[in-house]
PALUMBA-988151 format. One record per residue (C-alpha): residue number from 1; residue in one letter; z, x, y. Coordinates in Angstrom, 2 decimals. Layout:
# residues N
SITE seq type       z       x       y
SITE NUM    A       Z       X       Y
...
This chain:
# residues 181
SITE seq type       z       x       y
SITE   1    M   16.49  -15.56 -258.98
SITE   2    A   16.92  -11.87 -258.46
SITE   3    N   20.34  -10.25 -258.17
SITE   4    V   21.74   -7.35 -256.00
SITE   5    S   25.27   -6.10 -255.48
SITE   6    M   26.76   -5.05 -252.18
SITE   7    L   28.91   -1.97 -251.46
SITE   8    C   32.10   -1.97 -249.54
SITE   9    H   32.04    0.40 -246.63
SITE  10    P   34.29    3.25 -247.61
SITE  11    A   36.21    3.17 -244.27
SITE  12    T   37.12   -0.51 -244.78
SITE  13    P   38.39   -1.02 -248.30
SITE  14    A   39.15   -4.55 -249.51
SITE  15    S   42.67   -5.27 -250.70
SITE  16    K   41.86   -8.15 -253.15
SITE  17    A   38.10   -8.59 -253.22
SITE  18    G   36.53   -6.80 -256.11
SITE  19    G   32.84   -7.10 -255.28
SITE  20    V   30.03   -9.12 -253.69
SITE  21    D   26.93  -10.09 -255.61
SITE  22    V   23.92  -11.80 -254.21
SITE  23    S   21.22  -13.90 -255.97
SITE  24    Y   18.13  -14.64 -254.04
SITE  25    C   14.81  -16.46 -254.44
SITE  26    F   11.92  -16.04 -251.99
SITE  27    E    9.36  -18.80 -252.28
SITE  28    P    5.95  -19.64 -250.99
SITE  29    G    6.17  -21.47 -247.64
SITE  30    G    8.86  -19.22 -246.21
SITE  31    R   11.95  -20.63 -248.04
SITE  32    L   14.72  -18.25 -248.98
SITE  33    D   17.72  -19.26 -251.16
SITE  34    L   20.78  -17.07 -251.14
SITE  35    R   23.91  -17.13 -253.20
SITE  36    F   26.72  -14.93 -252.26
SITE  37    H   29.43  -14.55 -254.81
SITE  38    V   32.76  -12.83 -253.87
SITE  39    D   34.82  -11.61 -256.81
SITE  40    C   38.34  -12.36 -255.61
SITE  41    E   41.59  -14.07 -256.48
SITE  42    P   41.87  -17.80 -255.55
SITE  43    G   43.26  -18.11 -251.95
SITE  44    S   42.85  -14.51 -251.09
SITE  45    L   40.05  -14.92 -248.56
SITE  46    I   40.43  -16.61 -245.16
SITE  47    L   37.73  -19.26 -245.27
SITE  48    P   36.95  -20.99 -241.88
SITE  49    A   37.59  -24.82 -242.07
SITE  50    Y   34.66  -26.93 -243.04
SITE  51    V   32.68  -28.45 -240.09
SITE  52    A   30.47  -31.45 -241.02
SITE  53    N   26.77  -30.58 -240.17
SITE  54    G   27.98  -27.14 -238.91
SITE  55    P   26.43  -26.45 -235.60
SITE  56    R   25.18  -23.17 -234.17
SITE  57    A   28.06  -20.90 -233.13
SITE  58    D   28.61  -17.26 -231.88
SITE  59    G   31.05  -14.91 -233.15
SITE  60    L   31.08  -16.03 -236.80
SITE  61    W   31.42  -12.35 -237.90
SITE  62    Q   34.91  -12.16 -236.56
SITE  63    T   36.20  -13.68 -239.85
SITE  64    T   34.73  -14.18 -243.31
SITE  65    C   30.93  -14.50 -242.78
SITE  66    F   27.81  -13.72 -244.65
SITE  67    E   24.74  -12.34 -243.03
SITE  68    L   21.00  -11.84 -243.43
SITE  69    F   18.73   -9.45 -241.56
SITE  70    V   14.93   -9.45 -241.58
SITE  71    R   12.36   -7.14 -240.13
SITE  72    H    8.75   -6.36 -240.67
SITE  73    P    7.98   -2.71 -241.56
SITE  74    D    5.50   -2.33 -238.59
SITE  75    Q    7.79   -3.80 -235.87
SITE  76    R   10.81   -2.51 -233.94
SITE  77    G   12.34   -6.07 -233.66
SITE  78    Y   14.38   -7.87 -236.30
SITE  79    F   16.33  -10.98 -236.86
SITE  80    E   19.91  -11.73 -237.66
SITE  81    F   21.29  -14.83 -239.42
SITE  82    N   24.99  -15.56 -239.78
SITE  83    F   26.34  -18.06 -242.28
SITE  84    S   30.00  -19.15 -242.15
SITE  85    P   31.91  -20.95 -244.99
SITE  86    S   32.62  -23.65 -242.40
SITE  87    T   28.86  -24.36 -242.42
SITE  88    Q   28.33  -23.10 -238.94
SITE  89    W   25.49  -20.67 -238.39
SITE  90    A   23.65  -18.44 -235.91
SITE  91    A   20.16  -16.98 -235.57
SITE  92    Y   19.11  -14.19 -233.22
SITE  93    R   16.05  -12.09 -232.47
SITE  94    F   16.39   -8.53 -231.43
SITE  95    S   13.64   -6.60 -229.67
SITE  96    G   14.95   -3.24 -231.00
SITE  97    Y   18.08   -1.61 -232.45
SITE  98    R   20.86   -3.82 -230.80
SITE  99    E   18.49   -4.55 -227.87
SITE 100    G   17.10   -7.74 -226.48
SITE 101    M   19.38  -10.18 -228.34
SITE 102    A   18.25  -13.75 -227.95
SITE 103    E   18.95  -16.98 -229.80
SITE 104    W   16.18  -17.78 -232.17
SITE 105    P   15.15  -21.38 -232.67
SITE 106    M   15.09  -22.55 -236.19
SITE 107    Q   16.04  -25.59 -238.44
SITE 108    R   19.65  -25.71 -239.46
SITE 109    P   20.12  -24.01 -242.87
SITE 110    D   21.79  -25.86 -245.72
SITE 111    I   25.13  -24.01 -246.40
SITE 112    H   27.60  -24.88 -249.09
SITE 113    C   30.86  -22.97 -249.90
SITE 114    T   33.05  -23.29 -253.07
SITE 115    S   35.90  -21.45 -254.46
SITE 116    S   37.36  -21.27 -257.91
SITE 117    D   39.21  -18.96 -260.22
SITE 118    M   36.08  -16.85 -260.33
SITE 119    G   36.07  -16.26 -256.61
SITE 120    A   34.23  -17.76 -253.65
SITE 121    I   30.50  -18.79 -253.46
SITE 122    L   28.46  -19.40 -250.42
SITE 123    E   24.96  -20.80 -251.03
SITE 124    V   22.37  -20.93 -248.23
SITE 125    A   18.88  -22.36 -248.17
SITE 126    L   16.86  -21.69 -245.20
SITE 127    A   13.16  -22.28 -244.10
SITE 128    L   11.59  -19.52 -242.15
SITE 129    P    7.83  -20.06 -242.59
SITE 130    S    6.84  -18.10 -239.53
SITE 131    L    9.05  -15.21 -240.42
SITE 132    L    8.86  -14.93 -244.25
SITE 133    N    5.09  -15.28 -244.58
SITE 134    A    4.55  -11.51 -244.94
SITE 135    S    6.37   -8.66 -246.64
SITE 136    C    9.65   -7.79 -245.06
SITE 137    E   12.79   -5.62 -245.28
SITE 138    I   15.91   -7.32 -245.80
SITE 139    G   19.66   -6.45 -245.15
SITE 140    L   22.32   -8.56 -246.71
SITE 141    S   25.88   -8.16 -245.60
SITE 142    A   29.40   -9.78 -245.55
SITE 143    V   32.61   -9.63 -243.51
SITE 144    L   35.50  -10.43 -245.80
SITE 145    H   38.69  -11.51 -244.09
SITE 146    E   41.59  -11.51 -246.47
SITE 147    T   44.83  -13.38 -246.15
SITE 148    D   46.71  -10.13 -245.76
SITE 149    E   44.46   -9.48 -242.62
SITE 150    T   42.41   -6.85 -244.31
SITE 151    K   38.78   -6.91 -243.20
SITE 152    S   36.19   -5.35 -245.27
SITE 153    Y   32.49   -4.86 -244.60
SITE 154    W   29.91   -5.15 -247.32
SITE 155    A   26.23   -4.30 -247.39
SITE 156    L   23.39   -3.24 -249.76
SITE 157    A   23.61    0.23 -248.07
SITE 158    H   25.66    1.67 -245.20
SITE 159    P   24.82    4.39 -242.76
SITE 160    S   27.31    7.25 -242.18
SITE 161    G   30.06    6.51 -239.66
SITE 162    N   31.43    3.08 -238.87
SITE 163    P   30.06   -0.16 -240.39
SITE 164    D   26.88   -1.18 -238.66
SITE 165    F   24.81   -3.92 -240.29
SITE 166    H   22.01   -3.50 -237.53
SITE 167    H   21.34    0.00 -238.58
SITE 168    P   17.93    0.72 -240.24
SITE 169    D   19.69    2.06 -243.32
SITE 170    C   21.04   -1.46 -244.01
SITE 171    F   17.53   -2.96 -244.40
SITE 172    A   17.64   -1.88 -248.05
SITE 173    L   15.75   -4.68 -249.91
SITE 174    N   11.91   -4.91 -249.72
SITE 175    L   10.50   -8.31 -250.39
SITE 176    A    6.76   -8.71 -251.04
SITE 177    A    5.09  -11.68 -249.46
SITE 178    P    5.25  -14.65 -251.83
SITE 179    A    2.13  -15.63 -253.70
SITE 180    R    0.28  -18.51 -252.16
SITE 181    P    0.02  -21.69 -254.44
């Protein structure tokens, strides 16, 4: 697995979270495994309550949520995936920058959340064979909602101005197409 660290947007500093690191593995067949690790004190994050077999849900970004954005370099459109510690999730396709948002059909991702003295961990495994079969640009982001009501916005890169995970600057990780077996 490869590792990257996210940056907190300077206009939204965290009060207790010390960092967000992501491990990822991009495999043949379009499978992507993500492991978000939040360095924080136990009990300092608001984690939505667990929902068995978490269904699709909108508005997950309004509290602690982890996100993946995917686009192909030669296309205007992109995809957004939201993963909640509750195990709820969402998937959308956009035709352009914040344009043409539509629900995107996909198999429910596997989502597991744990917390310990070392922080909170959200693990996601998703199969996107029709999307991850070519080189792509990735954006990874997180909204951290802390128990003191602080909200911080984390990403691999941020544009100037307000936090905006949809901005092209946030697609900061280039993934080569996985090798065929």
